[in-house]
Every structure is written in C-alpha cells, then in structure tokens.
N, C-alpha and C positions, 0 to 999 in steps of 0.2 A: 216084476218091476213096476214102478209107479212113476208118475210125473209130479213135479212140484217146483216151487220157486223158493230160492234162498232168501230168508227174511232176517237173518241175523247170524252173528258169530258167537262162539262160546270159547272162553279161555279158562283153562284149568292148569294151574302150575303144578299141582300134585295129582298124579293119576297112575294107573297100573303101568308097570315097566314096559309092557308090550305096546302101549299106546303112545309112547314117546315119539314125537315127530309127526303125529297125525293132527290135522286141523279138524275142528268140529264146527258144524253149521246147524242152525235152525232151518229146517225145510218145511214149508207149508205144502202138504200134499194137495193135489187138485184133481177134479174130474176132467173129462175131455173138453169141456167148455171153459175150463180155467177157473171154475168155482172152487173155493176151499172145501176140503174134506177133513173133518175132525180137527184135532189140535196139531200144531207143528211137531215134527220129530227131530231128534238130534241125530245127525248123520256124520260119519267120518268122511273126510275128503282128502284124497291124494292127488287130484287132478287140477286143482286151482280154481274151483268155482268161487264166485263172490256174490255179494248181496245183489239181488235183482235177477240173477241168472236162473233160467229154467233148467232143471236138471232131471236126469233119470236116477232113480234110487232103488236099490235092492234092499228088501227088508227080510228079517228072519235069520235063520241059521246060516244061510248062504253068505251073508255079509261078513261072517267071522273069518272067511278065507280070502280077504282082500289082499293079504300078503301071503304068498304061497307057502312059505316055510313056518308060518305061525298060525295058531288058532286063537284069535283075539276075542276079548269079551265085548263085542259090539253086535248090535242087531239092525243097523241101518248104515248103508254106505253109498256115497255118490259114485255112480259108474259112468256118467256121461253128462256133458253140457249140451243142451238141445239147441240146434240151429234153426229148425223149423218143424212144424207139425201140420200135416194135411189130414183132415178127417172128413170123409164124405158123409153127407146126411142122406137118409133114405126116406 
C-alpha cells in the first residue's frame, strides 16, 4: 500500500465493460513527509474520495480484485481515505 493525495479526476465515456460504474482519480503518491514521489497514477475509486483527499492506494495485481467476482484490468485502486497519520522520528 502507498499514501497519496488525489489531484484530479478522469472521465472516460468509453471503457472496458468491467470498468463501468468505477470512478477514476489522479493520485500523486507521497513519501512519509508528504513529498511527491514520481508521477501521479490513475486509480480506480469505489469509496468516494475527492480532490485534496489523502488516500491509501494498492498497486499492482492485487488491485484487480477490488470487486470480488471480477478480475478487472486495473493496477491501482483507492482502498481508504486517510483521517490522520502519526510517524515517529528517531
């Protein structure tokens, strides 16, 4: 899992049949200090995240199984909206 901030929405009127009904977001992945890592990823979202929300994202093949009875062609999915983060520095 990774942490990131939603920085945009994506609209696609034509897409694979299994993706109908899913919302897509641009998510800028971040390190523990909140600094951006690499380029934003496109993540499927079923939980209602919006621009500015910090989110938890699962990447890779595990993301395909966000809907239990389907194997979807996605590689990133929002799995939670972050309420707070506490990181101890050593």
